[in-house]
Biopython code that builds the backbone (N, CA, C, O; Angstrom):
import numpy as np
from Bio.PDB.StructureBuilder import StructureBuilder

atoms = [
    (1, "MET", "N", (33.312, 62.231, 129.833)),
    (1, "MET", "CA", (34.690, 61.810, 129.738)),
    (1, "MET", "C", (35.320, 62.334, 128.459)),
    (1, "MET", "O", (36.448, 62.827, 128.490)),
    (2, "CYS", "N", (34.621, 62.239, 127.341)),
    (2, "CYS", "CA", (35.167, 62.715, 126.063)),
    (2, "CYS", "C", (35.481, 64.202, 126.131)),
    (2, "CYS", "O", (36.550, 64.641, 125.707)),
    (3, "GLN", "N", (34.545, 64.968, 126.666)),
    (3, "GLN", "CA", (34.746, 66.414, 126.747)),
    (3, "GLN", "C", (35.964, 66.745, 127.611)),
    (3, "GLN", "O", (36.779, 67.588, 127.238)),
    (4, "ARG", "N", (36.087, 66.098, 128.739)),
    (4, "ARG", "CA", (37.212, 66.359, 129.646)),
    (4, "ARG", "C", (38.543, 66.020, 128.980)),
    (4, "ARG", "O", (39.485, 66.810, 129.040)),
    (5, "VAL", "N", (38.626, 64.864, 128.353)),
    (5, "VAL", "CA", (39.871, 64.426, 127.710)),
    (5, "VAL", "C", (40.231, 65.342, 126.546)),
    (5, "VAL", "O", (41.372, 65.791, 126.443)),
    (6, "LEU", "N", (39.279, 65.622, 125.678)),
    (6, "LEU", "CA", (39.577, 66.416, 124.486)),
    (6, "LEU", "C", (39.842, 67.880, 124.819)),
    (6, "LEU", "O", (40.675, 68.514, 124.172)),
    (7, "THR", "N", (39.157, 68.422, 125.804)),
    (7, "THR", "CA", (39.412, 69.797, 126.225)),
    (7, "THR", "C", (40.823, 69.915, 126.791)),
    (7, "THR", "O", (41.532, 70.886, 126.526)),
    (8, "ARG", "N", (41.214, 68.930, 127.561)),
    (8, "ARG", "CA", (42.571, 68.914, 128.130)),
    (8, "ARG", "C", (43.621, 68.872, 127.020)),
    (8, "ARG", "O", (44.733, 69.369, 127.197)),
    (9, "GLU", "N", (43.269, 68.281, 125.875)),
    (9, "GLU", "CA", (44.185, 68.212, 124.726)),
    (9, "GLU", "C", (44.134, 69.485, 123.874)),
    (9, "GLU", "O", (44.847, 69.597, 122.876)),
    (10, "GLY", "N", (43.298, 70.432, 124.268)),
    (10, "GLY", "CA", (43.239, 71.709, 123.556)),
    (10, "GLY", "C", (42.115, 71.837, 122.546)),
    (10, "GLY", "O", (42.052, 72.828, 121.819)),
    (11, "PHE", "N", (41.232, 70.859, 122.486)),
    (11, "PHE", "CA", (40.112, 70.906, 121.553)),
    (11, "PHE", "C", (38.923, 71.631, 122.177)),
    (11, "PHE", "O", (38.710, 71.572, 123.388)),
    (12, "GLU", "N", (38.162, 72.310, 121.341)),
    (12, "GLU", "CA", (36.900, 72.896, 121.774)),
    (12, "GLU", "C", (35.824, 71.847, 121.554)),
    (12, "GLU", "O", (35.689, 71.321, 120.450)),
    (13, "VAL", "N", (35.060, 71.537, 122.590)),
    (13, "VAL", "CA", (34.090, 70.445, 122.525)),
    (13, "VAL", "C", (32.709, 70.945, 122.930)),
    (13, "VAL", "O", (32.552, 71.627, 123.942)),
    (14, "GLU", "N", (31.712, 70.594, 122.125)),
    (14, "GLU", "CA", (30.318, 70.855, 122.461)),
    (14, "GLU", "C", (29.577, 69.530, 122.394)),
    (14, "GLU", "O", (29.886, 68.680, 121.559)),
    (15, "ILE", "N", (28.598, 69.356, 123.274)),
    (15, "ILE", "CA", (27.878, 68.088, 123.363)),
    (15, "ILE", "C", (26.398, 68.296, 123.074)),
    (15, "ILE", "O", (25.769, 69.220, 123.591)),
    (16, "ALA", "N", (25.863, 67.426, 122.247)),
    (16, "ALA", "CA", (24.413, 67.366, 122.001)),
    (16, "ALA", "C", (23.910, 66.103, 122.674)),
    (16, "ALA", "O", (24.453, 65.022, 122.447)),
    (17, "VAL", "N", (22.880, 66.226, 123.497)),
    (17, "VAL", "CA", (22.390, 65.067, 124.235)),
    (17, "VAL", "C", (21.466, 64.182, 123.404)),
    (17, "VAL", "O", (21.099, 63.088, 123.833)),
    (18, "ASN", "N", (21.088, 64.656, 122.208)),
    (18, "ASN", "CA", (20.283, 63.820, 121.316)),
    (18, "ASN", "C", (20.485, 64.282, 119.871)),
    (18, "ASN", "O", (21.065, 65.338, 119.617)),
    (19, "GLY", "N", (20.003, 63.481, 118.947)),
    (19, "GLY", "CA", (20.198, 63.760, 117.532)),
    (19, "GLY", "C", (19.507, 65.024, 117.049)),
    (19, "GLY", "O", (20.028, 65.717, 116.175)),
    (20, "THR", "N", (18.349, 65.332, 117.603)),
    (20, "THR", "CA", (17.620, 66.533, 117.207)),
    (20, "THR", "C", (18.395, 67.788, 117.613)),
    (20, "THR", "O", (18.494, 68.739, 116.837)),
    (21, "LEU", "N", (18.932, 67.787, 118.811)),
    (21, "LEU", "CA", (19.745, 68.906, 119.260)),
    (21, "LEU", "C", (21.009, 69.027, 118.401)),
    (21, "LEU", "O", (21.440, 70.134, 118.078)),
    (22, "ALA", "N", (21.591, 67.899, 118.040)),
    (22, "ALA", "CA", (22.774, 67.916, 117.169)),
    (22, "ALA", "C", (22.444, 68.582, 115.838)),
    (22, "ALA", "O", (23.242, 69.368, 115.327)),
    (23, "GLN", "N", (21.284, 68.280, 115.273)),
    (23, "GLN", "CA", (20.876, 68.928, 114.025)),
    (23, "GLN", "C", (20.817, 70.445, 114.195)),
    (23, "GLN", "O", (21.341, 71.187, 113.364)),
    (24, "ASP", "N", (20.182, 70.900, 115.263)),
    (24, "ASP", "CA", (20.078, 72.334, 115.523)),
    (24, "ASP", "C", (21.458, 72.970, 115.639)),
    (24, "ASP", "O", (21.697, 74.045, 115.089)),
    (25, "MET", "N", (22.352, 72.317, 116.342)),
    (25, "MET", "CA", (23.700, 72.856, 116.528)),
    (25, "MET", "C", (24.443, 72.940, 115.201)),
    (25, "MET", "O", (25.120, 73.933, 114.933)),
    (26, "ILE", "N", (24.324, 71.914, 114.374)),
    (26, "ILE", "CA", (25.019, 71.876, 113.086)),
    (26, "ILE", "C", (24.465, 72.928, 112.131)),
    (26, "ILE", "O", (25.201, 73.473, 111.309)),
    (27, "GLU", "N", (23.190, 73.210, 112.237)),
    (27, "GLU", "CA", (22.598, 74.245, 111.389)),
    (27, "GLU", "C", (23.088, 75.642, 111.770)),
    (27, "GLU", "O", (23.041, 76.556, 110.947)),
    (28, "LYS", "N", (23.553, 75.815, 112.998)),
    (28, "LYS", "CA", (23.959, 77.137, 113.483)),
    (28, "LYS", "C", (25.464, 77.365, 113.489)),
    (28, "LYS", "O", (25.916, 78.509, 113.541)),
    (29, "LYS", "N", (26.240, 76.295, 113.435)),
    (29, "LYS", "CA", (27.687, 76.432, 113.579)),
    (29, "LYS", "C", (28.396, 75.357, 112.774)),
    (29, "LYS", "O", (27.882, 74.251, 112.608)),
    (30, "GLN", "N", (29.578, 75.687, 112.277)),
    (30, "GLN", "CA", (30.368, 74.707, 111.532)),
    (30, "GLN", "C", (31.268, 73.937, 112.505)),
    (30, "GLN", "O", (31.941, 74.533, 113.345)),
    (31, "TYR", "N", (31.269, 72.624, 112.382)),
    (31, "TYR", "CA", (32.086, 71.763, 113.222)),
    (31, "TYR", "C", (33.096, 71.021, 112.358)),
    (31, "TYR", "O", (32.791, 70.617, 111.236)),
    (32, "HIS", "N", (34.294, 70.847, 112.889)),
    (32, "HIS", "CA", (35.326, 70.117, 112.160)),
    (32, "HIS", "C", (35.074, 68.619, 112.191)),
    (32, "HIS", "O", (35.228, 67.930, 111.182)),
    (33, "ILE", "N", (34.686, 68.121, 113.360)),
    (33, "ILE", "CA", (34.444, 66.687, 113.539)),
    (33, "ILE", "C", (33.178, 66.506, 114.365)),
    (33, "ILE", "O", (32.909, 67.277, 115.287)),
    (34, "CYS", "N", (32.407, 65.482, 114.026)),
    (34, "CYS", "CA", (31.245, 65.108, 114.830)),
    (34, "CYS", "C", (31.421, 63.652, 115.251)),
    (34, "CYS", "O", (31.559, 62.761, 114.413)),
    (35, "MET", "N", (31.413, 63.430, 116.548)),
    (35, "MET", "CA", (31.451, 62.069, 117.071)),
    (35, "MET", "C", (30.010, 61.695, 117.392)),
    (35, "MET", "O", (29.367, 62.324, 118.232)),
    (36, "ILE", "N", (29.514, 60.677, 116.723)),
    (36, "ILE", "CA", (28.105, 60.311, 116.832)),
    (36, "ILE", "C", (27.966, 58.911, 117.418)),
    (36, "ILE", "O", (28.530, 57.944, 116.906)),
    (37, "ASP", "N", (27.204, 58.829, 118.501)),
    (37, "ASP", "CA", (26.878, 57.530, 119.070)),
    (37, "ASP", "C", (25.768, 56.911, 118.222)),
    (37, "ASP", "O", (24.788, 57.582, 117.898)),
    (38, "ILE", "N", (25.910, 55.685, 117.876)),
    (38, "ILE", "CA", (24.915, 54.987, 117.056)),
    (38, "ILE", "C", (23.542, 55.005, 117.731)),
    (38, "ILE", "O", (22.514, 55.028, 117.054)),
    (39, "ARG", "N", (23.532, 54.996, 119.054)),
    (39, "ARG", "CA", (22.261, 54.932, 119.785)),
    (39, "ARG", "C", (21.927, 56.268, 120.452)),
    (39, "ARG", "O", (21.720, 56.315, 121.664)),
    (40, "THR", "N", (21.872, 57.337, 119.684)),
    (40, "THR", "CA", (21.486, 58.625, 120.242)),
    (40, "THR", "C", (19.980, 58.664, 120.457)),
    (40, "THR", "O", (19.229, 58.076, 119.678)),
    (41, "PRO", "N", (19.524, 59.357, 121.514)),
    (41, "PRO", "CA", (18.080, 59.489, 121.736)),
    (41, "PRO", "C", (17.425, 60.355, 120.650)),
    (41, "PRO", "O", (18.084, 61.180, 120.017)),
    (42, "LYS", "N", (16.150, 60.157, 120.452)),
    (42, "LYS", "CA", (15.291, 60.901, 119.526)),
    (42, "LYS", "C", (15.600, 60.659, 118.059)),
    (42, "LYS", "O", (14.732, 60.867, 117.211)),
    (43, "MET", "N", (16.796, 60.230, 117.740)),
    (43, "MET", "CA", (17.197, 59.972, 116.359)),
    (43, "MET", "C", (18.447, 59.094, 116.430)),
    (43, "MET", "O", (19.388, 59.419, 117.154)),
    (44, "SER", "N", (18.463, 58.015, 115.705)),
    (44, "SER", "CA", (19.640, 57.143, 115.759)),
    (44, "SER", "C", (20.838, 57.840, 115.120)),
    (44, "SER", "O", (20.691, 58.787, 114.348)),
    (45, "GLY", "N", (22.010, 57.353, 115.459)),
    (45, "GLY", "CA", (23.222, 57.883, 114.840)),
    (45, "GLY", "C", (23.200, 57.697, 113.332)),
    (45, "GLY", "O", (23.701, 58.542, 112.590)),
    (46, "ALA", "N", (22.619, 56.586, 112.875)),
    (46, "ALA", "CA", (22.513, 56.344, 111.435)),
    (46, "ALA", "C", (21.599, 57.383, 110.779)),
    (46, "ALA", "O", (21.906, 57.887, 109.699)),
    (47, "GLU", "N", (20.485, 57.702, 111.427)),
    (47, "GLU", "CA", (19.569, 58.708, 110.886)),
    (47, "GLU", "C", (20.230, 60.088, 110.851)),
    (47, "GLU", "O", (20.077, 60.833, 109.883)),
    (48, "LEU", "N", (20.961, 60.418, 111.909)),
    (48, "LEU", "CA", (21.663, 61.704, 111.936)),
    (48, "LEU", "C", (22.712, 61.758, 110.828)),
    (48, "LEU", "O", (22.850, 62.777, 110.151)),
    (49, "TYR", "N", (23.440, 60.679, 110.643)),
    (49, "TYR", "CA", (24.453, 60.621, 109.590)),
    (49, "TYR", "C", (23.815, 60.768, 108.207)),
    (49, "TYR", "O", (24.350, 61.482, 107.359)),
    (50, "GLN", "N", (22.699, 60.115, 107.971)),
    (50, "GLN", "CA", (22.014, 60.233, 106.677)),
    (50, "GLN", "C", (21.523, 61.658, 106.448)),
    (50, "GLN", "O", (21.571, 62.156, 105.324)),
    (51, "TRP", "N", (21.053, 62.315, 107.501)),
    (51, "TRP", "CA", (20.649, 63.713, 107.405)),
    (51, "TRP", "C", (21.855, 64.585, 107.058)),
    (51, "TRP", "O", (21.755, 65.493, 106.233)),
    (52, "LEU", "N", (22.987, 64.305, 107.689)),
    (52, "LEU", "CA", (24.210, 65.044, 107.381)),
    (52, "LEU", "C", (24.617, 64.855, 105.924)),
    (52, "LEU", "O", (24.969, 65.821, 105.246)),
    (53, "GLN", "N", (24.570, 63.629, 105.444)),
    (53, "GLN", "CA", (24.940, 63.364, 104.054)),
    (53, "GLN", "C", (24.089, 64.190, 103.089)),
    (53, "GLN", "O", (24.597, 64.708, 102.095)),
    (54, "LYS", "N", (22.827, 64.307, 103.378)),
    (54, "LYS", "CA", (21.908, 65.035, 102.512)),
    (54, "LYS", "C", (22.083, 66.548, 102.636)),
    (54, "LYS", "O", (22.087, 67.254, 101.627)),
    (55, "ASN", "N", (22.227, 67.047, 103.852)),
    (55, "ASN", "CA", (22.207, 68.485, 104.104)),
    (55, "ASN", "C", (23.575, 69.127, 104.326)),
    (55, "ASN", "O", (23.768, 70.299, 104.005)),
    (56, "TYR", "N", (24.508, 68.380, 104.865)),
    (56, "TYR", "CA", (25.842, 68.896, 105.186)),
    (56, "TYR", "C", (26.894, 67.831, 104.854)),
    (56, "TYR", "O", (27.530, 67.285, 105.755)),
    (57, "PRO", "N", (27.076, 67.537, 103.566)),
    (57, "PRO", "CA", (27.983, 66.447, 103.190)),
    (57, "PRO", "C", (29.414, 66.651, 103.679)),
    (57, "PRO", "O", (30.109, 65.676, 103.964)),
    (58, "GLN", "N", (29.868, 67.905, 103.782)),
    (58, "GLN", "CA", (31.228, 68.138, 104.269)),
    (58, "GLN", "C", (31.358, 67.716, 105.737)),
    (58, "GLN", "O", (32.420, 67.258, 106.157)),
    (59, "VAL", "N", (30.297, 67.867, 106.507)),
    (59, "VAL", "CA", (30.311, 67.419, 107.909)),
    (59, "VAL", "C", (30.221, 65.900, 107.963)),
    (59, "VAL", "O", (30.886, 65.269, 108.785)),
    (60, "ALA", "N", (29.410, 65.311, 107.101)),
    (60, "ALA", "CA", (29.276, 63.847, 107.062)),
    (60, "ALA", "C", (30.621, 63.180, 106.806)),
    (60, "ALA", "O", (30.871, 62.073, 107.284)),
    (61, "ASN", "N", (31.485, 63.852, 106.053)),
    (61, "ASN", "CA", (32.810, 63.307, 105.773)),
    (61, "ASN", "C", (33.736, 63.357, 106.981)),
    (61, "ASN", "O", (34.844, 62.823, 106.934)),
    (62, "ASN", "N", (33.296, 63.988, 108.056)),
    (62, "ASN", "CA", (34.123, 64.157, 109.245)),
    (62, "ASN", "C", (33.478, 63.548, 110.496)),
    (62, "ASN", "O", (33.668, 64.038, 111.609)),
    (63, "VAL", "N", (32.731, 62.494, 110.294)),
    (63, "VAL", "CA", (32.047, 61.813, 111.398)),
    (63, "VAL", "C", (32.909, 60.666, 111.921)),
    (63, "VAL", "O", (33.561, 59.951, 111.161)),
    (64, "ILE", "N", (32.887, 60.519, 113.238)),
    (64, "ILE", "CA", (33.456, 59.349, 113.901)),
    (64, "ILE", "C", (32.286, 58.696, 114.640)),
    (64, "ILE", "O", (31.603, 59.354, 115.424)),
    (65, "PHE", "N", (32.058, 57.424, 114.397)),
    (65, "PHE", "CA", (30.984, 56.705, 115.087)),
    (65, "PHE", "C", (31.513, 56.033, 116.347)),
    (65, "PHE", "O", (32.678, 55.643, 116.423)),
    (66, "THR", "N", (30.638, 55.910, 117.322)),
    (66, "THR", "CA", (30.953, 55.185, 118.549)),
    (66, "THR", "C", (29.680, 54.526, 119.070)),
    (66, "THR", "O", (28.576, 54.935, 118.711)),
    (67, "THR", "N", (29.827, 53.537, 119.891)),
    (67, "THR", "CA", (28.704, 52.950, 120.616)),
    (67, "THR", "C", (29.235, 51.984, 121.664)),
    (67, "THR", "O", (30.297, 51.380, 121.512)),
    (68, "GLY", "N", (28.463, 51.865, 122.721)),
    (68, "GLY", "CA", (28.786, 50.895, 123.753)),
    (68, "GLY", "C", (27.855, 49.707, 123.697)),
    (68, "GLY", "O", (27.982, 48.765, 124.480)),
    (69, "SER", "N", (26.919, 49.756, 122.767)),
    (69, "SER", "CA", (25.925, 48.694, 122.632)),
    (69, "SER", "C", (26.481, 47.526, 121.845)),
    (69, "SER", "O", (27.468, 47.648, 121.121)),
    (70, "VAL", "N", (25.826, 46.400, 122.005)),
    (70, "VAL", "CA", (26.144, 45.251, 121.169)),
    (70, "VAL", "C", (25.753, 45.629, 119.745)),
    (70, "VAL", "O", (24.652, 46.123, 119.504)),
    (71, "ILE", "N", (26.644, 45.398, 118.825)),
    (71, "ILE", "CA", (26.406, 45.821, 117.452)),
    (71, "ILE", "C", (25.840, 44.656, 116.655)),
    (71, "ILE", "O", (26.470, 43.605, 116.531)),
    (72, "ASP", "N", (24.636, 44.858, 116.113)),
    (72, "ASP", "CA", (24.054, 43.814, 115.284)),
    (72, "ASP", "C", (24.636, 43.908, 113.869)),
    (72, "ASP", "O", (25.349, 44.855, 113.538)),
    (73, "GLU", "N", (24.323, 42.930, 113.066)),
    (73, "GLU", "CA", (24.888, 42.847, 111.717)),
    (73, "GLU", "C", (24.508, 44.052, 110.856)),
    (73, "GLU", "O", (25.333, 44.559, 110.097)),
    (74, "GLN", "N", (23.275, 44.503, 110.974)),
    (74, "GLN", "CA", (22.807, 45.645, 110.188)),
    (74, "GLN", "C", (23.591, 46.915, 110.543)),
    (74, "GLN", "O", (23.977, 47.676, 109.656)),
    (75, "THR", "N", (23.821, 47.136, 111.825)),
    (75, "THR", "CA", (24.571, 48.315, 112.270)),
    (75, "THR", "C", (26.020, 48.238, 111.805)),
    (75, "THR", "O", (26.581, 49.235, 111.349)),
    (76, "MET", "N", (26.618, 47.076, 111.917)),
    (76, "MET", "CA", (28.006, 46.912, 111.482)),
    (76, "MET", "C", (28.122, 47.138, 109.983)),
    (76, "MET", "O", (29.079, 47.762, 109.523)),
    (77, "THR", "N", (27.173, 46.646, 109.228)),
    (77, "THR", "CA", (27.172, 46.863, 107.781)),
    (77, "THR", "C", (27.060, 48.354, 107.476)),
    (77, "THR", "O", (27.755, 48.866, 106.598)),
    (78, "PHE", "N", (26.180, 49.053, 108.204)),
    (78, "PHE", "CA", (26.028, 50.486, 108.015)),
    (78, "PHE", "C", (27.355, 51.213, 108.274)),
    (78, "PHE", "O", (27.776, 52.042, 107.468)),
    (79, "ILE", "N", (28.004, 50.903, 109.385)),
    (79, "ILE", "CA", (29.264, 51.558, 109.730)),
    (79, "ILE", "C", (30.314, 51.283, 108.661)),
    (79, "ILE", "O", (31.020, 52.193, 108.229)),
    (80, "GLU", "N", (30.414, 50.042, 108.241)),
    (80, "GLU", "CA", (31.397, 49.682, 107.213)),
    (80, "GLU", "C", (31.117, 50.408, 105.902)),
    (80, "GLU", "O", (32.043, 50.898, 105.257)),
    (81, "GLN", "N", (29.850, 50.480, 105.504)),
    (81, "GLN", "CA", (29.493, 51.145, 104.249)),
    (81, "GLN", "C", (29.708, 52.651, 104.315)),
    (81, "GLN", "O", (29.960, 53.290, 103.294)),
    (82, "SER", "N", (29.609, 53.220, 105.518)),
    (82, "SER", "CA", (29.818, 54.664, 105.652)),
    (82, "SER", "C", (31.275, 55.036, 105.375)),
    (82, "SER", "O", (31.568, 56.142, 104.921)),
    (83, "GLY", "N", (32.172, 54.108, 105.651)),
    (83, "GLY", "CA", (33.587, 54.388, 105.473)),
    (83, "GLY", "C", (34.165, 55.310, 106.541)),
    (83, "GLY", "O", (35.298, 55.775, 106.424)),
    (84, "ARG", "N", (33.386, 55.567, 107.569)),
    (84, "ARG", "CA", (33.807, 56.469, 108.642)),
    (84, "ARG", "C", (34.481, 55.676, 109.763)),
    (84, "ARG", "O", (34.182, 54.499, 109.962)),
    (85, "PRO", "N", (35.385, 56.322, 110.489)),
    (85, "PRO", "CA", (36.038, 55.639, 111.612)),
    (85, "PRO", "C", (35.028, 55.244, 112.688)),
    (85, "PRO", "O", (33.986, 55.878, 112.851)),
    (86, "PHE", "N", (35.360, 54.193, 113.409)),
    (86, "PHE", "CA", (34.486, 53.675, 114.462)),
    (86, "PHE", "C", (35.323, 53.415, 115.703)),
    (86, "PHE", "O", (36.362, 52.757, 115.638)),
    (87, "LEU", "N", (34.864, 53.937, 116.833)),
    (87, "LEU", "CA", (35.544, 53.761, 118.107)),
    (87, "LEU", "C", (34.583, 53.098, 119.086)),
    (87, "LEU", "O", (33.724, 53.768, 119.659)),
    (88, "PRO", "N", (34.721, 51.782, 119.284)),
    (88, "PRO", "CA", (33.794, 51.091, 120.199)),
    (88, "PRO", "C", (34.094, 51.435, 121.661)),
    (88, "PRO", "O", (35.247, 51.603, 122.057)),
    (89, "LYS", "N", (33.024, 51.532, 122.445)),
    (89, "LYS", "CA", (33.159, 51.749, 123.890)),
    (89, "LYS", "C", (33.320, 50.392, 124.565)),
    (89, "LYS", "O", (32.782, 49.406, 124.063)),
    (90, "PRO", "N", (34.011, 50.304, 125.638)),
    (90, "PRO", "CA", (34.757, 51.383, 126.279)),
    (90, "PRO", "C", (36.070, 51.630, 125.536)),
    (90, "PRO", "O", (36.671, 50.704, 124.991)),
    (91, "PHE", "N", (36.499, 52.875, 125.524)),
    (91, "PHE", "CA", (37.773, 53.225, 124.914)),
    (91, "PHE", "C", (38.586, 54.043, 125.908)),
    (91, "PHE", "O", (38.051, 54.618, 126.855)),
    (92, "THR", "N", (39.875, 54.080, 125.669)),
    (92, "THR", "CA", (40.774, 54.810, 126.562)),
    (92, "THR", "C", (40.898, 56.259, 126.099)),
    (92, "THR", "O", (40.597, 56.574, 124.947)),
    (93, "PRO", "N", (41.338, 57.134, 126.990)),
    (93, "PRO", "CA", (41.598, 58.510, 126.565)),
    (93, "PRO", "C", (42.586, 58.583, 125.393)),
    (93, "PRO", "O", (42.429, 59.412, 124.497)),
    (94, "ASN", "N", (43.591, 57.723, 125.405)),
    (94, "ASN", "CA", (44.566, 57.714, 124.308)),
    (94, "ASN", "C", (43.926, 57.312, 122.986)),
    (94, "ASN", "O", (44.238, 57.891, 121.946)),
    (95, "GLU", "N", (43.036, 56.328, 123.014)),
    (95, "GLU", "CA", (42.348, 55.909, 121.793)),
    (95, "GLU", "C", (41.463, 57.032, 121.261)),
    (95, "GLU", "O", (41.412, 57.265, 120.054)),
    (96, "LEU", "N", (40.773, 57.722, 122.151)),
    (96, "LEU", "CA", (39.916, 58.836, 121.758)),
    (96, "LEU", "C", (40.743, 59.936, 121.117)),
    (96, "LEU", "O", (40.422, 60.404, 120.024)),
    (97, "THR", "N", (41.791, 60.345, 121.786)),
    (97, "THR", "CA", (42.637, 61.416, 121.262)),
    (97, "THR", "C", (43.239, 61.023, 119.913)),
    (97, "THR", "O", (43.289, 61.842, 118.995)),
    (98, "ALA", "N", (43.690, 59.796, 119.792)),
    (98, "ALA", "CA", (44.313, 59.329, 118.546)),
    (98, "ALA", "C", (43.331, 59.373, 117.376)),
    (98, "ALA", "O", (43.696, 59.816, 116.288)),
    (99, "ILE", "N", (42.091, 58.922, 117.580)),
    (99, "ILE", "CA", (41.137, 58.879, 116.471)),
    (99, "ILE", "C", (40.721, 60.298, 116.060)),
    (99, "ILE", "O", (40.499, 60.563, 114.879)),
    (100, "VAL", "N", (40.617, 61.199, 117.028)),
    (100, "VAL", "CA", (40.278, 62.589, 116.705)),
    (100, "VAL", "C", (41.431, 63.250, 115.944)),
    (100, "VAL", "O", (41.202, 63.932, 114.944)),
    (101, "LYS", "N", (42.645, 63.056, 116.404)),
    (101, "LYS", "CA", (43.801, 63.634, 115.704)),
    (101, "LYS", "C", (43.927, 63.083, 114.290)),
    (101, "LYS", "O", (44.254, 63.820, 113.360)),
    (102, "GLU", "N", (43.673, 61.805, 114.130)),
    (102, "GLU", "CA", (43.732, 61.188, 112.796)),
    (102, "GLU", "C", (42.656, 61.782, 111.883)),
    (102, "GLU", "O", (42.915, 62.058, 110.711)),
    (103, "ALA", "N", (41.463, 61.975, 112.415)),
    (103, "ALA", "CA", (40.387, 62.583, 111.623)),
    (103, "ALA", "C", (40.748, 64.004, 111.230)),
    (103, "ALA", "O", (40.458, 64.425, 110.111)),
    (104, "LEU", "N", (41.366, 64.738, 112.114)),
    (104, "LEU", "CA", (41.778, 66.113, 111.797)),
    (104, "LEU", "C", (42.857, 66.130, 110.721)),
    (104, "LEU", "O", (42.870, 67.026, 109.877)),
    (105, "LYS", "N", (43.761, 65.155, 110.738)),
    (105, "LYS", "CA", (44.792, 65.064, 109.698)),
    (105, "LYS", "C", (44.157, 64.884, 108.328)),
    (105, "LYS", "O", (44.628, 65.458, 107.346)),
    (106, "SER", "N", (43.091, 64.091, 108.255)),
    (106, "SER", "CA", (42.438, 63.854, 106.969)),
    (106, "SER", "C", (41.775, 65.135, 106.448)),
    (106, "SER", "O", (41.588, 65.280, 105.240)),
    (107, "LEU", "N", (41.421, 66.053, 107.332)),
    (107, "LEU", "CA", (40.844, 67.330, 106.910)),
    (107, "LEU", "C", (41.878, 68.215, 106.234)),
    (107, "LEU", "O", (41.540, 69.023, 105.369)),
    (108, "GLU", "N", (43.133, 68.063, 106.626)),
    (108, "GLU", "CA", (44.211, 68.889, 106.098)),
    (108, "GLU", "C", (44.596, 68.484, 104.677)),
    (108, "GLU", "O", (45.256, 69.254, 103.979)),
    (109, "LYS", "N", (44.199, 67.302, 104.242)),
    (109, "LYS", "CA", (44.585, 66.803, 102.904)),
    (109, "LYS", "C", (43.756, 67.436, 101.823)),
    (109, "LYS", "O", (43.944, 67.134, 100.645)),
]
sb = StructureBuilder()
sb.init_structure("model")
sb.init_model(0)
sb.init_chain("A")
sb.init_seg("    ")
for serial, (resi, resn, name, xyz) in enumerate(atoms, 1):
    if name == "N":
        sb.init_residue(resn, " ", resi, " ")
    sb.init_atom(name, np.array(xyz, "f"), 0.0, 1.0, " ", f" {name:<3s}", serial, name[0])
structure = sb.get_structure()
């Protein structure tokens, strides 16, 4: 759904089905924004974000978190401390587009 909505809005979208694949993709190509699900397979979204902070801090500054899972206190604290935007599932196409556009605006500053 994200790919369909964002592509229709003119964005180029690539999908990693797990955190390990996301690492490989980030090592090979520069991305403006990374939308990370907290519950990615093979590596949690938090682990991927921490790896980004260490290895690609400019990418870490452009992360949007999402999840459809019930968020426990530890996860919520992590998201809040990251200072990154959070889009809980389910979300509408308009909410998705708005958060991506807002993140892109912050890159222009």
